[in-house]
C-alpha positions as a printed NumPy array, in Angstrom:
array([[205.868,  33.341,  39.082],
       [204.308,  31.111,  41.699],
       [205.998,  28.086,  43.228],
       [204.501,  25.68 ,  40.679],
       [205.539,  27.819,  37.713],
       [209.049,  28.183,  39.133],
       [209.308,  24.411,  39.52 ],
       [208.121,  23.848,  35.941],
       [210.667,  26.354,  34.655],
       [213.49 ,  24.677,  36.582],
       [212.464,  21.278,  35.211],
       [212.314,  22.644,  31.672],
       [215.798,  24.182,  31.949],
       [217.189,  20.926,  33.286],
       [215.653,  19.066,  30.339],
       [217.12 ,  21.537,  27.83 ],
       [220.567,  21.045,  29.33 ],
       [220.211,  17.275,  29.38 ],
       [218.932,  16.735,  25.838],
       [220.649,  19.655,  24.106],
       [219.14 ,  22.97 ,  23.114],
       [219.424,  26.104,  21.013],
       [218.323,  29.518,  22.297],
       [217.99 ,  32.99 ,  20.799],
       [219.317,  35.888,  22.906],
       [217.636,  39.221,  22.14 ],
       [217.502,  42.696,  23.617],
       [219.13 ,  46.071,  23.148],
       [221.004,  47.961,  25.83 ],
       [224.502,  47.924,  27.234],
       [226.967,  45.732,  25.346],
       [227.926,  44.092,  28.624],
       [224.401,  42.685,  28.975],
       [224.858,  40.455,  25.927],
       [228.36 ,  39.55 ,  27.145],
       [227.065,  38.655,  30.608],
       [224.462,  36.382,  29.043],
       [227.097,  34.864,  26.763],
       [229.389,  34.024,  29.687],
       [226.562,  32.264,  31.513],
       [225.476,  30.306,  28.446],
       [229.025,  29.251,  27.582],
       [229.253,  27.74 ,  31.061],
       [232.267,  27.291,  33.284],
       [234.804,  24.5  ,  33.443],
       [234.94 ,  24.022,  37.198],
       [233.015,  20.746,  37.007],
       [235.064,  19.277,  34.149],
       [236.247,  19.951,  30.589],
       [234.242,  22.397,  28.514],
       [234.426,  22.565,  24.727],
       [233.31 ,  25.812,  23.109],
       [232.722,  26.806,  19.502],
       [232.557,  30.578,  18.939],
       [231.233,  31.786,  15.586],
       [231.83 ,  35.377,  14.476],
       [229.686,  36.729,  11.652],
       [230.814,  40.349,  11.727],
       [234.457,  40.766,  12.57 ],
       [235.87 ,  38.833,  15.469],
       [235.14 ,  37.764,  19.027],
       [237.134,  38.78 ,  22.086],
       [237.382,  35.37 ,  23.709],
       [238.516,  36.474,  27.159],
       [235.495,  38.76 ,  27.615],
       [233.149,  35.828,  27.02 ],
       [234.617,  33.257,  29.386],
       [234.246,  33.168,  33.168],
       [237.268,  34.621,  34.928],
       [239.587,  32.505,  37.059],
       [238.29 ,  29.18 ,  35.782],
       [240.512,  26.223,  34.867],
       [241.01 ,  26.237,  31.088],
       [240.336,  22.623,  30.209],
       [238.728,  21.387,  27.022],
       [239.018,  23.311,  23.767],
       [237.969,  26.459,  21.952],
       [237.251,  26.685,  18.238],
       [236.859,  30.109,  16.634],
       [235.032,  30.275,  13.296],
       [235.268,  33.603,  11.459],
       [233.652,  34.517,   8.159],
       [236.342,  37.007,   7.214],
       [239.941,  37.861,   8.126],
       [239.728,  40.83 ,  10.477],
       [242.51 ,  42.562,  12.375],
       [240.308,  42.725,  15.462],
       [239.705,  38.975,  15.332],
       [243.392,  38.189,  14.968],
       [244.267,  40.494,  17.846],
       [241.723,  38.781,  20.063],
       [243.262,  35.401,  19.322],
       [246.841,  36.562,  19.812],
       [246.079,  38.25 ,  23.118],
       [244.37 ,  35.187,  24.544],
       [246.844,  33.262,  26.667],
       [244.346,  31.912,  29.186],
       [242.729,  29.222,  27.059],
       [243.755,  25.596,  27.061],
       [243.473,  24.709,  23.377],
       [242.315,  26.967,  20.559],
       [241.888,  26.445,  16.842],
       [240.624,  28.826,  14.185],
       [238.811,  28.372,  10.901],
       [238.143,  30.967,   8.218],
       [234.924,  30.659,   6.216],
       [235.252,  32.455,   2.898],
       [232.273,  34.321,   1.519],
       [228.915,  35.061,   3.09 ],
       [226.977,  31.927,   2.14 ],
       [224.939,  30.14 ,   4.788],
       [225.882,  26.656,   3.573],
       [229.665,  27.081,   4.044],
       [229.076,  28.555,   7.499],
       [226.803,  25.694,   8.485],
       [229.297,  23.15 ,   7.189],
       [232.117,  24.77 ,   9.179],
       [230.08 ,  24.628,  12.387],
       [229.066,  21.018,  11.729],
       [232.687,  20.047,  11.1  ],
       [233.759,  21.77 ,  14.319],
       [231.116,  19.867,  16.287],
       [232.256,  16.62 ,  14.668],
       [235.888,  17.346,  15.54 ],
       [234.984,  17.779,  19.205],
       [232.903,  14.593,  19.206],
       [235.828,  12.696,  17.665],
       [237.87 ,  13.376,  20.812],
       [235.628,  11.067,  22.813],
       [232.159,  10.802,  24.366],
       [230.69 ,  14.102,  25.536],
       [228.613,  14.669,  28.628],
       [225.376,  16.615,  28.217],
       [226.081,  20.333,  27.766],
       [229.843,  19.759,  27.747],
       [229.903,  21.359,  24.288],
       [228.694,  24.968,  23.999],
       [228.184,  26.907,  20.755],
       [227.888,  30.697,  20.404],
       [226.991,  32.646,  17.245],
       [227.45 ,  36.421,  17.328],
       [225.486,  37.784,  15.721],
       [222.403,  37.077,  13.66 ],
       [222.131,  40.624,  12.291],
       [224.603,  40.307,   9.355],
       [222.985,  37.058,   8.231],
       [219.565,  38.709,   8.043],
       [221.031,  41.651,   6.136],
       [222.513,  39.32 ,   3.527],
       [219.861,  36.6  ,   3.242],
       [216.117,  36.059,   3.115],
       [214.474,  35.423,   6.493],
       [213.246,  32.012,   5.369],
       [216.751,  30.942,   4.359],
       [218.1  ,  32.102,   7.714],
       [215.326,  30.194,   9.49 ],
       [216.232,  26.992,   7.657],
       [219.915,  27.533,   8.528],
       [219.082,  28.035,  12.217],
       [216.666,  25.109,  12.266],
       [219.292,  22.753,  10.813],
       [221.94 ,  24.12 ,  13.175],
       [219.667,  23.581,  16.158],
       [219.162,  19.971,  15.115],
       [222.923,  19.448,  14.891],
       [223.429,  20.985,  18.331],
       [220.718,  18.83 ,  19.911],
       [222.095,  15.706,  18.268],
       [225.395,  16.349,  20.069],
       [223.572,  17.033,  23.382],
       [225.206,  20.463,  23.239],
       [223.905,  23.898,  24.188],
       [223.931,  26.652,  21.596],
       [222.922,  30.291,  21.632],
       [222.605,  32.961,  18.958],
       [222.897,  36.687,  19.7  ],
       [220.423,  39.067,  18.048],
       [220.704,  42.568,  19.598],
       [217.201,  43.867,  18.829],
       [214.146,  44.452,  20.974],
       [211.911,  41.467,  21.659],
       [208.774,  41.539,  19.523],
       [210.205,  42.765,  16.219],
       [209.1  ,  40.873,  13.111],
       [212.191,  38.682,  12.513],
       [211.947,  37.209,  16.02 ],
       [208.417,  35.948,  15.402],
       [209.599,  34.283,  12.196],
       [212.783,  32.785,  13.649],
       [211.675,  31.801,  17.169],
       [210.283,  28.367,  16.14 ],
       [213.842,  27.33 ,  15.185],
       [214.827,  27.625,  18.865],
       [213.926,  25.912,  22.112],
       [213.748,  29.245,  23.912],
       [214.14 ,  32.987,  23.48 ],
       [215.998,  34.891,  26.201],
       [214.958,  38.529,  26.438],
       [217.463,  40.926,  28.028],
       [217.055,  44.394,  29.47 ],
       [218.7  ,  46.844,  31.855],
       [216.431,  48.022,  34.678],
       [217.648,  50.476,  37.312],
       [221.207,  49.786,  36.219],
       [220.87 ,  46.01 ,  36.629],
       [220.909,  43.412,  33.838],
       [217.811,  41.215,  33.77 ],
       [216.587,  38.256,  31.724],
       [213.211,  36.816,  30.816],
       [212.849,  33.366,  29.304],
       [210.261,  32.372,  26.704],
       [210.261,  28.564,  26.368],
       [208.668,  27.46 ,  23.104],
       [207.394,  23.905,  23.637],
       [206.409,  24.389,  27.28 ],
       [204.719,  27.758,  26.561],
       [206.382,  29.254,  29.643],
       [207.3  ,  32.921,  30.039],
       [209.129,  33.81 ,  33.23 ],
       [209.121,  36.985,  35.255],
       [212.129,  39.281,  34.91 ],
       [215.043,  37.622,  36.695],
       [218.52 ,  38.816,  37.614],
       [221.024,  37.847,  34.915]])
Protein backbone atom coordinates (compact mmCIF):
# COMPACT_ATOMS: atom_id res chain seq x y z
CA UNK A 1 0.00 0.00 0.00
CA UNK A 2 1.08 3.56 -0.62
CA UNK A 3 1.22 6.26 2.03
CA UNK A 4 -2.31 7.49 1.28
CA UNK A 5 -3.80 3.99 1.43
CA UNK A 6 -1.97 3.29 4.69
CA UNK A 7 -3.35 6.50 6.18
CA UNK A 8 -6.90 5.63 5.08
CA UNK A 9 -6.56 2.17 6.61
CA UNK A 10 -5.32 3.60 9.91
CA UNK A 11 -8.22 6.06 9.99
CA UNK A 12 -10.71 3.29 9.24
CA UNK A 13 -9.34 1.08 12.04
CA UNK A 14 -9.51 3.97 14.48
CA UNK A 15 -13.14 4.57 13.50
CA UNK A 16 -14.03 0.89 13.96
CA UNK A 17 -12.53 0.95 17.45
CA UNK A 18 -14.28 4.19 18.35
CA UNK A 19 -17.79 3.34 17.15
CA UNK A 20 -17.75 -0.42 17.74
CA UNK A 21 -17.26 -3.16 15.19
CA UNK A 22 -17.62 -6.83 14.34
CA UNK A 23 -15.04 -8.69 12.24
CA UNK A 24 -14.78 -12.16 10.72
CA UNK A 25 -11.43 -13.95 11.13
CA UNK A 26 -10.76 -16.54 8.42
CA UNK A 27 -7.86 -18.66 7.22
CA UNK A 28 -6.52 -22.16 7.64
CA UNK A 29 -3.06 -23.02 8.91
CA UNK A 30 -1.43 -23.39 12.29
CA UNK A 31 -3.82 -23.25 15.25
CA UNK A 32 -1.59 -20.63 16.84
CA UNK A 33 -2.35 -18.22 13.98
CA UNK A 34 -6.00 -17.98 15.00
CA UNK A 35 -4.94 -17.73 18.66
CA UNK A 36 -2.47 -14.94 17.89
CA UNK A 37 -5.21 -13.01 16.10
CA UNK A 38 -7.60 -13.66 18.98
CA UNK A 39 -5.15 -12.28 21.55
CA UNK A 40 -4.70 -9.09 19.54
CA UNK A 41 -8.43 -8.61 19.02
CA UNK A 42 -9.26 -9.24 22.67
CA UNK A 43 -6.88 -6.41 23.54
CA UNK A 44 -4.78 -5.91 26.63
CA UNK A 45 -5.64 -4.32 29.95
CA UNK A 46 -2.54 -2.18 30.40
CA UNK A 47 -4.46 1.02 29.65
CA UNK A 48 -7.41 0.24 31.93
CA UNK A 49 -10.08 -2.38 32.67
CA UNK A 50 -11.00 -4.76 29.88
CA UNK A 51 -14.23 -6.76 29.83
CA UNK A 52 -14.28 -9.86 27.64
CA UNK A 53 -17.05 -12.22 26.59
CA UNK A 54 -15.81 -15.54 25.18
CA UNK A 55 -18.35 -17.73 23.38
CA UNK A 56 -17.59 -21.40 22.72
CA UNK A 57 -19.69 -23.20 20.13
CA UNK A 58 -17.82 -26.49 20.01
CA UNK A 59 -16.45 -27.55 23.36
CA UNK A 60 -14.64 -25.01 25.45
CA UNK A 61 -12.10 -22.21 25.28
CA UNK A 62 -8.70 -22.21 26.97
CA UNK A 63 -8.83 -18.70 28.39
CA UNK A 64 -5.16 -18.31 29.26
CA UNK A 65 -4.05 -19.05 25.68
CA UNK A 66 -6.21 -16.20 24.39
CA UNK A 67 -5.16 -13.40 26.73
CA UNK A 68 -1.92 -11.41 26.58
CA UNK A 69 0.66 -12.70 29.04
CA UNK A 70 1.82 -10.66 32.01
CA UNK A 71 -1.00 -8.13 31.82
CA UNK A 72 -2.91 -6.81 34.84
CA UNK A 73 -6.16 -8.78 35.13
CA UNK A 74 -8.69 -6.02 35.64
CA UNK A 75 -12.25 -6.02 34.38
CA UNK A 76 -14.18 -9.25 33.87
CA UNK A 77 -14.44 -12.38 31.77
CA UNK A 78 -17.68 -14.12 30.85
CA UNK A 79 -17.55 -17.58 29.29
CA UNK A 80 -20.62 -18.75 27.36
CA UNK A 81 -20.66 -22.43 26.41
CA UNK A 82 -23.32 -24.26 24.44
CA UNK A 83 -22.68 -27.59 26.12
CA UNK A 84 -21.05 -28.97 29.28
CA UNK A 85 -17.64 -30.23 28.22
CA UNK A 86 -14.84 -31.60 30.36
CA UNK A 87 -12.31 -29.59 28.37
CA UNK A 88 -14.24 -26.38 29.02
CA UNK A 89 -14.49 -27.04 32.74
CA UNK A 90 -10.79 -27.83 32.95
CA UNK A 91 -9.94 -24.58 31.21
CA UNK A 92 -11.97 -22.63 33.73
CA UNK A 93 -10.58 -24.45 36.75
CA UNK A 94 -6.99 -24.03 35.63
CA UNK A 95 -7.36 -20.30 35.08
CA UNK A 96 -6.10 -18.47 38.14
CA UNK A 97 -4.81 -15.39 36.34
CA UNK A 98 -8.11 -13.69 35.60
CA UNK A 99 -9.67 -11.02 37.75
CA UNK A 100 -13.35 -11.96 37.60
CA UNK A 101 -14.91 -14.80 35.65
CA UNK A 102 -18.47 -16.01 35.24
CA UNK A 103 -19.85 -18.85 33.15
CA UNK A 104 -23.16 -19.48 31.44
CA UNK A 105 -24.38 -22.69 29.84
CA UNK A 106 -26.67 -22.40 26.81
CA UNK A 107 -28.71 -25.56 26.38
CA UNK A 108 -29.40 -26.84 22.89
CA UNK A 109 -28.08 -25.67 19.55
CA UNK A 110 -30.59 -22.94 18.71
CA UNK A 111 -29.34 -19.58 17.49
CA UNK A 112 -31.91 -17.58 19.46
CA UNK A 113 -30.85 -18.87 22.91
CA UNK A 114 -27.21 -18.26 22.03
CA UNK A 115 -27.94 -14.73 20.87
CA UNK A 116 -29.96 -14.02 23.99
CA UNK A 117 -27.13 -15.28 26.22
CA UNK A 118 -24.62 -13.01 24.49
CA UNK A 119 -26.99 -10.03 24.68
CA UNK A 120 -27.57 -10.65 28.38
CA UNK A 121 -23.81 -10.86 28.98
CA UNK A 122 -23.28 -7.54 27.20
CA UNK A 123 -26.08 -5.99 29.26
CA UNK A 124 -24.54 -7.29 32.49
CA UNK A 125 -21.23 -5.62 31.66
CA UNK A 126 -22.96 -2.36 30.74
CA UNK A 127 -24.84 -2.43 34.05
CA UNK A 128 -21.52 -2.12 35.90
CA UNK A 129 -21.10 1.42 34.63
CA UNK A 130 -20.27 3.45 31.51
CA UNK A 131 -17.89 1.74 29.10
CA UNK A 132 -15.16 3.39 27.09
CA UNK A 133 -15.00 2.59 23.38
CA UNK A 134 -13.58 -0.91 22.81
CA UNK A 135 -13.42 -1.60 26.55
CA UNK A 136 -15.71 -4.59 25.93
CA UNK A 137 -14.43 -7.32 23.60
CA UNK A 138 -16.44 -10.31 22.33
CA UNK A 139 -15.02 -13.51 20.80
CA UNK A 140 -17.00 -16.34 19.17
CA UNK A 141 -15.12 -19.55 18.38
CA UNK A 142 -16.13 -20.83 16.00
CA UNK A 143 -18.63 -20.28 13.23
CA UNK A 144 -18.22 -23.77 11.75
CA UNK A 145 -20.65 -25.67 14.06
CA UNK A 146 -23.34 -23.04 13.54
CA UNK A 147 -23.14 -23.43 9.76
CA UNK A 148 -23.28 -27.22 10.10
CA UNK A 149 -26.47 -27.00 12.14
CA UNK A 150 -28.30 -24.08 10.51
CA UNK A 151 -29.10 -22.54 7.15
CA UNK A 152 -26.63 -19.90 5.96
CA UNK A 153 -29.34 -17.25 5.86
CA UNK A 154 -30.31 -17.93 9.47
CA UNK A 155 -26.67 -17.70 10.52
CA UNK A 156 -26.32 -14.43 8.61
CA UNK A 157 -29.31 -12.94 10.42
CA UNK A 158 -27.86 -14.11 13.77
CA UNK A 159 -24.49 -12.51 12.98
CA UNK A 160 -26.09 -9.33 11.66
CA UNK A 161 -28.15 -8.89 14.84
CA UNK A 162 -25.12 -9.71 17.00
CA UNK A 163 -23.02 -7.14 15.17
CA UNK A 164 -25.67 -4.51 15.82
CA UNK A 165 -25.67 -5.34 19.54
CA UNK A 166 -21.88 -5.12 19.67
CA UNK A 167 -21.81 -1.76 17.88
CA UNK A 168 -24.54 -0.40 20.13
CA UNK A 169 -22.27 -1.08 23.12
CA UNK A 170 -19.26 0.49 21.32
CA UNK A 171 -17.60 -2.90 21.74
CA UNK A 172 -15.33 -4.88 19.43
CA UNK A 173 -16.32 -8.39 18.44
CA UNK A 174 -14.72 -11.06 16.30
CA UNK A 175 -15.87 -14.43 15.01
CA UNK A 176 -13.45 -17.24 14.10
CA UNK A 177 -14.09 -19.22 10.91
CA UNK A 178 -11.07 -21.45 10.10
CA UNK A 179 -11.56 -21.81 6.34
CA UNK A 180 -9.76 -20.33 3.36
CA UNK A 181 -10.81 -16.86 2.26
CA UNK A 182 -13.02 -16.97 -0.83
CA UNK A 183 -15.19 -19.99 -0.03
CA UNK A 184 -18.92 -19.58 -0.59
CA UNK A 185 -20.10 -19.01 3.01
CA UNK A 186 -17.73 -16.05 3.42
CA UNK A 187 -19.28 -14.22 0.47
CA UNK A 188 -22.73 -14.74 1.99
CA UNK A 189 -21.77 -13.79 5.55
CA UNK A 190 -19.27 -10.97 4.99
CA UNK A 191 -21.93 -8.20 4.75
CA UNK A 192 -22.83 -8.90 8.40
CA UNK A 193 -19.34 -7.69 9.40
CA UNK A 194 -17.39 -4.45 9.26
CA UNK A 195 -14.29 -6.28 8.09
CA UNK A 196 -12.88 -9.69 7.21
CA UNK A 197 -9.39 -10.54 8.47
CA UNK A 198 -7.62 -13.10 6.31
CA UNK A 199 -4.82 -15.09 7.97
CA UNK A 200 -1.99 -17.13 6.51
CA UNK A 201 1.44 -18.51 7.37
CA UNK A 202 4.19 -17.44 4.98
CA UNK A 203 7.79 -18.58 5.44
CA UNK A 204 6.93 -19.63 8.98
CA UNK A 205 5.50 -16.22 9.91
CA UNK A 206 1.85 -15.42 10.67
CA UNK A 207 0.40 -12.69 8.46
CA UNK A 208 -2.91 -10.85 8.18
CA UNK A 209 -4.78 -9.06 5.42
CA UNK A 210 -7.75 -6.83 6.14
CA UNK A 211 -10.80 -6.45 3.90
CA UNK A 212 -12.86 -3.48 5.13
CA UNK A 213 -16.43 -3.64 3.84
CA UNK A 214 -17.76 -0.06 3.82
CA UNK A 215 -14.45 1.58 2.90
CA UNK A 216 -13.72 -1.02 0.17
CA UNK A 217 -10.12 -1.29 1.39
CA UNK A 218 -7.96 -4.41 1.08
CA UNK A 219 -4.54 -4.18 2.66
CA UNK A 220 -1.28 -5.83 1.71
CA UNK A 221 -0.17 -8.81 3.78
CA UNK A 222 0.97 -7.49 7.16
CA UNK A 223 2.75 -9.10 10.09
CA UNK A 224 0.22 -10.36 12.65
